[in-house]
N, C-alpha and C positions, 0 to 999 in steps of 0.2 A: 188349288191348294196354296200356291205361292201368294196369290192375292190375299187369301185369308190370313196367312202367316204375317204378311205385311201389316194388315189391319190390327192383328193381335199385338204385334210389336209396337205399333203406334199407340194403342191403348195403354200398353205397359209404360211407355215413355211418358205419357200424360200423367200417370198415377205415381211415377217413381218418386217424385218429390212432394207428393200429396200427404197431408196429415192422416190419411186413411191408414197408413202403416202403424201409426201410434195406437189406433183403435183396436187393432187385432190383439193387443196385449191386455186390454182392459178386462175382458171376461175371464181369460185364463188366470190373470193376476188375482182377481177377486175370488175365484175358485180356489186358488192356491192358499190364500189367507184363510178361507173357510176350512180347508183341509187341515191346516196347522192348528186351528182353534177347536175343531170339532172333537167332542168327547168320544172316546172309544168305548161304547156301551155294550158291544157284543163280543165276548171273548172268542178269539180265533177267527174273527171276520173283519179284521182291521181294514183290509184293502176294499172289501165290498161296501162296508159302512161308509168309509171315507169317500169312495167313488160316488155313492148315492148322495151324500151331502154336497159334494162338489158339483155333481151333475145338476142338482136342483138349482144351485146358484147360476150355473153356466147355461143350461139348456131350457130352463123354464121361461126366463125372460130375455136374457142377454143375447143368446144365439139367434132367436127369431128377430129381435130388434136390430142386431148387427147385419143380418141379411138385407134388411131394408135400407140401412145406412150405406152399406157397401154398394148396393144397386144405385142409390141416389148419387153417390160419389162418382160412379162410373159414367153416369149421364150428365153430371153437373157441368163439365167443361163445355159441352156443346150448347147447353142452355145459357150459361153465363156469357160465353163468348159469341153467341149467335152463330155457332159453327156447323149447325146441322146441314144447311144448304151447301156450305163449302165441303163438308165431308162427303155428302151424297153426290156431289158433282164430280168426284173422283171416279175412275173406272173400277168401281167396286159395287157389288150388289148389296141391297139392303139386308138380304138374308145373312150375308157375311158379317155385316156390321152388327146386326142383332146377336148373332151367335158368338161373335168375339167378345162382346160385352157380357153376355151371360156366362161364357166360359171363364172370363176373368174373375167374375164374382165367385164362381165355384172354386177357383184356385185359391182365392183369398180366404174363403171359408175353410178349405182344406188346411191351409196354414194355421188358421185359428184352432182347428181341431187338434192338429199336431202339437201346438203349444199347450193345449189342455192336457194332452197325454204326458208331455214333459212335466207339467205342473204336478200331476198326481204321482208320477214317479219320484219327483223331488220331495214331495210330502212324505212318501213312504221311506225314502232314504233318510230324511231329517229326523223323522219320528221313530226310526228303527223298527219297522214292522218285521216280525219274525217269520211270517208266512211267505211262501214263494210268491213271486209276482204272478198274478193271474192274467197272463198275456192274452189268452183267448177272449176273456171277458172285456179287458181293456180295449183291445183292438176292435172287437165286435162293436163296442159302444161308440168308439170314435168314428169308425167307418159308417155305422148305422146312423149316427147323428148327422154326419155329413150328407149322406144320401137323402135323409129326411128333410134337408133344407132345399133340395132341388125344386120342389113345387113353389116354395116361397120365393126362391131366387128368380124363377121364370115369371111369377106374378109381379114381383117388385120391379123387375126390369121393365115390364110393360107399363106399369104405373109411372115409373120414373121417366120413361120416354114420353108418355102422354102429358105429364104436368111439368112445367118449367120450374115451379116452386120446389125448393129442397124440403121445405117443411111439410108440404101436403102429403107426399108418400110416407114420410116418417110418422105423421099424425095418424094416418090410416093403420100403419103397422102397430103403433102403440095401442090403438083402440082394439085391435083384434088379438093382441098378445096378452093384455092384462087378464082377459077371462080364462087364460090357461089354468090359473090356480083352481078354478072350479071345474073346468071342462075335463081335465085329465083324470078326475075322479069319477067321471060319468061314463056311460056306455058310448057316448059320442066322441070320446077322446081320440080314438084311432082314425076318425074321419075328419078331424079338424086339423087343417094344415099347420097351424101355429103350435099345436100340441105334439105333433109327430116327432120333433127332435128330442124332447125329453123322454117320450115313451120309447124311443129307439135307443137312448143312451143308458137309461136306468137298468142296472143288473136285475134280470127278471127270473132267475132261478129256473124252475122247471117249466116256465112258460116260454122259454126260448125255443124258437123253431129255426132250423136251417142254420145260416151263418149270421143272422142278425137277430136283434132283440124284438122283432115284431113278426107276426105270423106271415107265412107265404102269401096268404090272401090279401093281407094288408099291404105287403110289399108290392104285389102285382097290380091290385085294383085301386088302392087308395094313393099310395105314394107315387108310383110310376104313372098310374092313370091320371091323377091330378096334375102331375108334371107335364104330361103330354097335352092335356087339355089347356093348361096355362101357356105352354110353349107355343102350340099351334095358334091359339087365339091371339096371343101377343105378337107373334110373327106376322099373322094376317093383318092385324091392325097396323103394324109398323109399315108393312109393304104398301098399304092403301092410304096411309096418312099423308095428307098434303103438307109439305114443309117448304 
């Protein structure tokens, strides 16, 4: 555990002065602007309508894209500086290195989600919404969207480790994110990793199950199942990769 904490602290120090921290504000800021400009077309549903409009901007394209960018940034230092051999020569396991990078991406994504929550609360305050803040729906959406990024984070960490080019993992993420616009409207949406964040964050009314905005079956078999599949395959590849 001490070795893992040391690796995690080392990863944090490498990113502390990185421009990655500017990127976490991009999507919440754009969602905030959308919330301020969105017309309130449904009487008595200001919070839910605004949440839907902001979520479309945040989770349809930007959140999946940011997941890939964050993963590429976490691995960029080793690729640019040729530091993989130096890092792995230390008395640390490859499993610890892989898990520390994945955990760091998840933490950054959580910060992004919390900023989105702050953004919608700020919109409601500025626009003077009369209804009570729907904390359950807001927290469910923020938490669900974060959990829904786990499979993408595991996949993108593996891709970023495999390819030294910063552009290659990003290009793959863009290619698979753009179809979200069509896929979320189809029956295949819940099974498509890049579509899961927006499906998890959109307020879904009477289709909400349990504590999140997707069904228990989707949670267990699609999100957690795909996360485990990507995590195990990525970790196996990293442990066997010749560096």
